Every structure is written in C-alpha cells, then in structure tokens.
N, CA, C and O atoms as a DFTB+ gen file, in Angstrom:
388 C
 N C O
     1  1      54.290      13.108      -2.617
     2  2      53.978      13.692      -3.866
     3  2      53.499      15.167      -3.278
     4  3      52.639      15.272      -2.404
     5  1      54.144      16.226      -3.851
     6  2      54.028      17.643      -3.497
     7  2      52.627      18.105      -3.672
     8  3      51.979      17.852      -4.688
     9  1      52.166      18.791      -2.660
    10  2      50.806      19.551      -2.890
    11  2      50.765      20.633      -3.865
    12  3      51.736      21.390      -3.876
    13  1      49.824      20.838      -4.675
    14  2      49.585      21.811      -5.816
    15  2      49.138      23.097      -4.844
    16  3      48.405      23.086      -3.856
    17  1      49.804      24.148      -5.442
    18  2      49.442      25.468      -4.550
    19  2      48.210      25.841      -4.977
    20  3      47.788      25.685      -6.123
    21  1      47.566      26.386      -3.972
    22  2      46.243      27.070      -4.106
    23  2      45.981      28.195      -3.118
    24  3      46.625      28.298      -2.074
    25  1      45.063      28.995      -3.460
    26  2      44.868      30.054      -2.534
    27  2      43.738      29.789      -1.376
    28  3      42.600      29.419      -1.665
    29  1      44.137      29.996      -0.164
    30  2      43.119      29.725       0.848
    31  2      42.597      30.882       1.481
    32  3      43.379      31.593       2.112
    33  1      41.314      31.202       1.407
    34  2      40.814      32.373       1.829
    35  2      40.217      32.332       3.159
    36  3      39.659      31.312       3.563
    37  1      40.325      33.594       3.990
    38  2      39.531      33.495       5.263
    39  2      38.199      33.220       5.105
    40  3      37.603      33.591       4.093
    41  1      37.448      32.370       6.336
    42  2      36.157      31.970       6.261
    43  2      35.368      33.064       6.779
    44  3      34.184      32.967       6.459
    45  1      35.630      33.986       7.419
    46  2      34.818      35.102       7.889
    47  2      33.970      35.771       6.689
    48  3      34.510      36.152       5.650
    49  1      32.627      35.870       6.932
    50  2      31.632      36.526       5.950
    51  2      32.291      38.030       5.492
    52  3      32.716      38.892       6.262
    53  1      32.252      38.076       4.185
    54  2      32.561      39.382       3.581
    55  2      34.220      39.652       3.553
    56  3      34.769      40.600       2.991
    57  1      34.752      38.775       4.164
    58  2      36.394      38.964       4.153
    59  2      37.065      38.297       2.878
    60  3      36.894      37.101       2.642
    61  1      37.784      39.063       2.118
    62  2      38.494      38.538       0.802
    63  2      39.941      38.259       1.062
    64  3      40.643      37.899       0.117
    65  1      40.565      38.423       2.529
    66  2      41.920      38.120       2.545
    67  2      42.297      36.809       2.566
    68  3      41.468      35.953       2.873
    69  1      43.442      36.515       2.280
    70  2      44.176      35.181       2.431
    71  2      44.215      34.819       3.703
    72  3      44.504      35.672       4.542
    73  1      43.924      33.445       4.103
    74  2      44.073      32.999       5.261
    75  2      45.535      32.883       5.888
    76  3      46.467      32.679       5.109
    77  1      45.755      32.986       7.082
    78  2      47.275      32.861       7.714
    79  2      47.185      31.736       8.667
    80  3      48.210      31.176       9.056
    81  1      46.005      31.376       9.062
    82  2      45.863      30.506      10.256
    83  2      44.565      29.720      10.268
    84  3      43.487      30.144       9.850
    85  1      44.811      28.435      10.835
    86  2      43.870      27.318      10.953
    87  2      43.408      27.353      12.467
    88  3      44.251      27.301      13.362
    89  1      42.233      27.431      12.702
    90  2      41.519      27.008      13.927
    91  2      40.994      25.540      13.924
    92  3      40.200      25.111      13.087
    93  1      41.523      24.817      14.951
    94  2      41.331      23.553      14.910
    95  2      41.335      22.767      16.292
    96  3      41.903      23.313      17.238
    97  1      40.814      21.677      16.454
    98  2      41.109      20.896      17.608
    99  2      41.429      19.506      17.176
   100  3      41.024      18.939      16.161
   101  1      42.333      18.979      18.239
   102  2      42.982      17.718      17.778
   103  2      41.729      16.837      18.154
   104  3      40.994      17.104      19.104
   105  1      41.561      15.747      17.302
   106  2      40.446      14.676      17.662
   107  2      41.194      13.211      17.435
   108  3      42.117      12.977      16.655
   109  1      40.635      12.437      18.198
   110  2      41.224      11.132      18.183
   111  2      39.944      10.023      18.529
   112  3      39.177      10.241      19.467
   113  1      39.841       9.040      17.818
   114  2      39.202       7.946      18.314
   115  2      40.019       6.841      19.014
   116  3      39.531       5.722      19.172
   117  1      41.281       7.157      19.440
   118  2      42.113       6.127      19.854
   119  2      43.018       5.403      19.027
   120  3      43.910       4.696      19.495
   121  1      42.755       5.603      17.465
   122  2      43.497       4.832      16.537
   123  2      43.979       5.877      15.533
   124  3      45.108       5.931      15.047
   125  1      42.932       6.717      15.291
   126  2      43.308       7.873      14.054
   127  2      43.449       9.027      14.844
   128  3      42.818       9.118      15.897
   129  1      44.143       9.851      14.492
   130  2      44.180      11.255      15.121
   131  2      44.118      12.493      13.805
   132  3      44.795      12.358      12.786
   133  1      43.454      13.350      13.972
   134  2      43.312      14.470      12.968
   135  2      43.021      15.742      13.614
   136  3      42.702      15.806      14.801
   137  1      43.132      16.806      12.811
   138  2      42.526      17.938      13.186
   139  2      41.265      18.142      12.808
   140  3      41.031      17.876      11.629
   141  1      40.239      18.599      13.567
   142  2      38.929      19.063      13.304
   143  2      38.943      20.625      12.964
   144  3      39.146      21.365      13.927
   145  1      38.800      21.070      12.024
   146  2      38.890      22.582      11.679
   147  2      37.568      23.058      11.710
   148  3      36.524      22.604      11.243
   149  1      37.877      24.243      12.471
   150  2      36.561      25.321      12.889
   151  2      36.555      26.456      11.867
   152  3      35.507      26.881      11.381
   153  1      37.811      26.949      11.548
   154  2      37.755      28.306      10.657
   155  2      39.414      28.290      10.049
   156  3      40.367      27.728      10.589
   157  1      39.424      28.969       8.952
   158  2      40.587      29.516       8.539
   159  2      40.648      30.977       8.542
   160  3      39.701      31.601       8.062
   161  1      41.653      31.590       9.029
   162  2      41.497      32.978       9.286
   163  2      42.662      33.756       8.762
   164  3      43.788      33.271       8.656
   165  1      42.319      35.095       8.410
   166  2      43.403      35.973       8.305
   167  2      43.952      36.571       9.544
   168  3      43.427      36.179      10.587
   169  1      44.867      37.408       9.632
   170  2      45.262      37.933      10.759
   171  2      44.168      38.912      11.489
   172  3      43.919      38.869      12.694
   173  1      43.577      39.779      10.572
   174  2      42.578      40.730      10.842
   175  2      41.359      39.903      11.604
   176  3      40.844      40.422      12.594
   177  1      40.968      38.790      11.197
   178  2      39.881      38.285      11.594
   179  2      40.043      37.083      12.726
   180  3      39.059      36.470      13.140
   181  1      41.161      36.860      13.102
   182  2      41.755      35.675      13.868
   183  2      41.133      35.823      15.243
   184  3      40.728      34.836      15.856
   185  1      41.057      37.040      15.723
   186  2      40.267      37.094      17.356
   187  2      39.037      36.518      17.150
   188  3      38.690      35.480      17.712
   189  1      38.342      37.152      16.353
   190  2      36.819      36.788      16.176
   191  2      36.656      35.377      15.799
   192  3      35.696      34.765      16.268
   193  1      37.371      34.864      15.113
   194  2      37.116      33.325      14.395
   195  2      37.473      32.333      15.499
   196  3      36.862      31.276      15.653
   197  1      38.702      32.810      16.410
   198  2      38.966      32.114      17.426
   199  2      37.668      31.997      18.446
   200  3      37.242      30.900      18.805
   201  1      37.168      33.082      18.814
   202  2      36.095      33.106      19.919
   203  2      35.026      32.205      19.254
   204  3      34.485      31.402      20.014
   205  1      34.693      32.206      18.158
   206  2      33.575      31.493      17.488
   207  2      33.717      30.046      17.547
   208  3      32.802      29.247      17.749
   209  1      35.086      29.750      17.328
   210  2      35.445      28.476      17.271
   211  2      34.926      27.594      18.725
   212  3      34.552      26.422      18.681
   213  1      34.991      28.389      19.938
   214  2      34.733      27.819      21.043
   215  2      33.199      27.477      21.210
   216  3      32.821      26.618      22.007
   217  1      32.165      28.350      20.244
   218  2      30.894      27.938      20.397
   219  2      30.742      26.836      19.433
   220  3      29.948      25.942      19.730
   221  1      31.395      26.767      18.308
   222  2      31.289      25.417      17.499
   223  2      31.854      24.272      18.243
   224  3      31.263      23.196      18.147
   225  1      32.878      24.353      18.946
   226  2      33.339      23.140      19.916
   227  2      32.470      22.637      20.729
   228  3      32.327      21.417      20.805
   229  1      31.649      23.612      21.570
   230  2      30.800      23.160      22.474
   231  2      29.494      22.361      21.727
   232  3      28.827      21.577      22.401
   233  1      29.254      22.541      20.677
   234  2      28.251      21.808      19.935
   235  2      28.685      20.382      19.461
   236  3      27.784      19.586      19.196
   237  1      29.746      20.066      19.355
   238  2      30.376      18.891      19.122
   239  2      30.013      17.646      20.080
   240  3      29.882      17.838      21.288
   241  1      29.883      16.598      19.618
   242  2      29.536      15.396      20.355
   243  2      30.650      14.417      20.141
   244  3      31.167      14.164      19.053
   245  1      30.986      13.853      21.392
   246  2      31.891      12.751      21.120
   247  2      31.418      11.393      21.754
   248  3      30.805      11.419      22.821
   249  1      31.710      10.114      21.068
   250  2      31.444       9.109      21.852
   251  2      32.429       8.461      22.622
   252  3      33.554       8.961      22.640
   253  1      32.161       7.261      23.370
   254  2      33.119       6.710      24.163
   255  2      34.362       6.377      23.430
   256  3      34.285       5.827      22.331
   257  1      35.507       6.675      23.965
   258  2      36.748       6.359      23.135
   259  2      37.120       7.707      22.447
   260  3      38.331       7.817      22.256
   261  1      36.516       8.543      22.114
   262  2      36.828       9.633      21.406
   263  2      37.317      11.087      22.037
   264  3      36.620      11.576      22.927
   265  1      38.191      11.600      21.708
   266  2      38.823      12.642      22.361
   267  2      38.888      13.956      21.388
   268  3      39.377      13.970      20.258
   269  1      38.331      14.977      22.025
   270  2      38.369      16.223      21.163
   271  2      38.820      17.354      22.017
   272  3      38.220      17.664      23.046
   273  1      39.939      18.002      21.562
   274  2      40.626      18.958      22.764
   275  2      40.148      20.319      22.141
   276  3      39.768      20.480      20.981
   277  1      40.236      21.238      23.097
   278  2      39.790      22.616      22.732
   279  2      40.475      23.094      21.578
   280  3      41.458      22.489      21.150
   281  1      40.007      24.208      20.998
   282  2      40.414      24.900      19.718
   283  2      41.783      25.528      20.067
   284  3      42.034      26.152      21.098
   285  1      42.586      25.278      19.099
   286  2      43.908      25.846      19.024
   287  2      44.090      26.574      17.591
   288  3      43.337      26.363      16.641
   289  1      45.254      27.507      17.564
   290  2      45.546      28.250      16.504
   291  2      46.764      27.586      15.782
   292  3      47.678      27.220      16.522
   293  1      46.891      27.396      14.545
   294  2      47.940      26.800      13.840
   295  2      48.396      27.819      12.794
   296  3      47.557      28.565      12.289
   297  1      49.651      27.887      12.453
   298  2      49.984      28.816      11.407
   299  2      49.979      28.064      10.055
   300  3      50.630      27.026       9.934
   301  1      49.304      28.540       9.111
   302  2      49.274      27.877       7.635
   303  2      50.673      27.926       6.910
   304  3      51.303      28.983       6.942
   305  1      51.058      27.095       6.419
   306  2      52.315      26.959       5.624
   307  2      52.171      26.447       4.290
   308  3      51.711      25.305       4.283
   309  1      52.397      26.890       3.253
   310  2      52.252      26.110       1.984
   311  2      52.837      24.760       2.051
   312  3      53.826      24.550       2.754
   313  1      52.234      23.765       1.303
   314  2      52.784      22.531       1.263
   315  2      53.294      21.763       2.312
   316  3      54.217      20.954       2.223
   317  1      52.540      22.103       3.483
   318  2      52.608      21.537       4.805
   319  2      51.256      20.886       5.239
   320  3      50.265      21.609       5.346
   321  1      51.178      19.545       5.492
   322  2      50.100      18.813       6.148
   323  2      49.668      19.293       7.556
   324  3      50.390      19.996       8.263
   325  1      48.462      18.869       7.901
   326  2      47.808      19.500       9.044
   327  2      48.916      18.845      10.173
   328  3      49.355      19.577      11.060
   329  1      49.285      17.591      10.088
   330  2      50.082      17.106      11.263
   331  2      51.453      17.760      11.307
   332  3      52.237      17.400      12.184
   333  1      51.895      18.942      10.193
   334  2      53.036      19.417      10.393
   335  2      53.010      21.027      10.768
   336  3      54.000      21.743      10.917
   337  1      51.694      21.391      10.876
   338  2      51.556      22.811      11.217
   339  2      52.091      23.096      12.582
   340  3      52.222      22.240      13.457
   341  1      52.399      24.404      12.705
   342  2      53.233      24.896      14.269
   343  2      51.978      25.599      14.953
   344  3      51.368      26.533      14.432
   345  1      51.704      25.092      16.057
   346  2      50.644      25.736      16.977
   347  2      51.374      27.079      17.421
   348  3      52.586      27.195      17.599
   349  1      50.382      28.102      17.571
   350  2      50.664      29.506      17.996
   351  2      49.950      29.694      19.296
   352  3      48.945      30.396      19.415
   353  1      50.565      28.981      20.333
   354  2      50.014      29.497      21.569
   355  2      49.969      31.029      22.206
   356  3      49.177      31.505      23.019
   357  1      51.192      31.671      21.490
   358  2      51.167      33.096      21.827
   359  2      50.009      33.903      21.309
   360  3      49.720      34.993      21.804
   361  1      49.278      33.307      20.205
   362  2      48.449      34.077      19.584
   363  2      47.152      33.709      20.301
   364  3      46.336      34.588      20.577
   365  1      46.914      32.220      20.658
   366  2      45.860      31.955      21.516
   367  2      45.604      32.724      22.777
   368  3      44.497      33.029      23.219
   369  1      46.878      33.021      23.344
   370  2      46.744      33.921      24.689
   371  2      46.315      35.120      24.293
   372  3      45.496      35.675      25.027
   373  1      46.660      35.661      23.319
   374  2      46.390      37.284      22.850
   375  2      44.993      37.202      22.599
   376  3      44.253      37.953      23.234
   377  1      44.515      36.403      21.767
   378  2      42.986      36.258      21.502
   379  2      42.132      36.080      22.622
   380  3      41.050      36.657      22.512
   381  1      42.340      35.359      23.805
   382  2      41.662      35.284      24.639
   383  2      41.575      36.362      25.726
   384  3      40.543      36.570      26.365
   385  1      42.663      36.999      25.887
   386  2      42.706      38.030      26.870
   387  2      42.177      39.371      26.261
   388  3      42.133      40.388      26.953
C-alpha cells in the first residue's frame, strides 16, 4: 500500500525548513533490524544535527545481543521506507571534517 504524502520538517529548534535527511543508527537485536532515528534535518542544519546525534548515540544503552551502529546520514525520499533509504557517506565525511 502506498504511503500517504505528508510534509516532514527539520527537527532543529526554530527551523521551518522541510527535512531532506534522516540521521539514524542501524539497530538490531539479532532478529529484528531497524533504524534508530536521532534527527530529521534540512541541508542547512545537517552538520549541526549530525554532530548532536553522536551525543545522543553515546547515551543509548544496549543489552547483550543488541547492536547499535554509529550515526549515519540517509537521504529522505517520498514513499520510501527506512530500509530503502540511500546512505550518504559523502555528507557524513563533509560534516565530520
């Protein structure tokens, strides 16, 4: 069933832009895998939101058997589920440097 279109806004305080990116970590308990979302960000706020995601990531606790990878940047695309999003390693590198 197709997803209904809706507007997704940047999570940064006082930003009114539409989000273009999802910042998330791959999480798994060994049976289920999903993306743990830290932020949705527009292009302008991406670098700051990506930096903040590492602070949030450090506060996450896992139990035996769980895996939580470091934060990554994914390009949001209308009608796509999380497991279909394209990872943007080029943006990750430019946000870190």
